[in-house]
N, C-alpha and C positions, 0 to 999 in steps of 0.2 A: 765595282758595279755601281752607277749612279741611280739613286731611287728617285730623283727629282728631275724633271724635265726642264729645259730652259723656259718653257711656257709656264710652269708652275712657279719658277723663280721670278719671272717677269711680273707675275700677277701682284707681287708685294713691292716690287722695286718703285721708289718714289711715292708710295701711298702712305697715308697717315694710319696710324695704329687701328683706329676705329673703322676704317674702310673695308677691311676684310676679316673673315673669322680669325681668332686667335692662332697664331702660328709662330714657330721659332724665326721664320723668315722675316716677319714683321719686326720683331726684336732687333734683328741683325741689321735690317735696313734702317731703322731708326738710329742705331748706333753709328752706322756708316755715314747717313746724312748729317748727323750732328757733328761727327768729326770733320766732314768736309766744311761745314758752315763755320765751325768755330776755329778751323785751321790747327787743332791740336789733337793729340792723342786722346782716345777715350778707351773705356774697358767695359766688359759685360762680366758681371759677377753670376757664375753658376754655382748654385748650391744644392744640397739635398742629401738624403740619406744613401747608404751603400746600395748600389744596384738601382738607382732611380733614373739613371740615364744621362749623368752629367758628362761623361766621355763623348757619347754619341751626340749630345746637344752641342758640344765644343766642335765636334768634327762638321756638323750640319752647318754651324756658324761660319766656319772658316771657308767651307766649300761656297757658301752664299756670297761672302764678301770677295772671294776670288773670282766667282762667276761675274759679278756685277762690275768689277773693277778692271777685268781683263776680257772685254767683249770679243775683241778681235783674235785672241790667242787662245781659244777654247781647248785645243789640244794640249797646251801647256798646262792649264788648270787641271785637266783629267790626269796628267802625268804627275 
């Protein structure tokens, strides 16, 4: 089940961090753009206490990156 629509994802794609309310998509998009601009790998450090949502945050970031880099193959992203 996908809780975010393509419209919600596109709201953050290519925007600056301050242009939208704080959201994990904004962090993911910023990391993705930086990676593309610099031409090298990047990482996002997710930390917190047990039960704070680190695993879910990781999943959301991976889904966002997959969605913005694989626009034509949406079915493959969902699989």
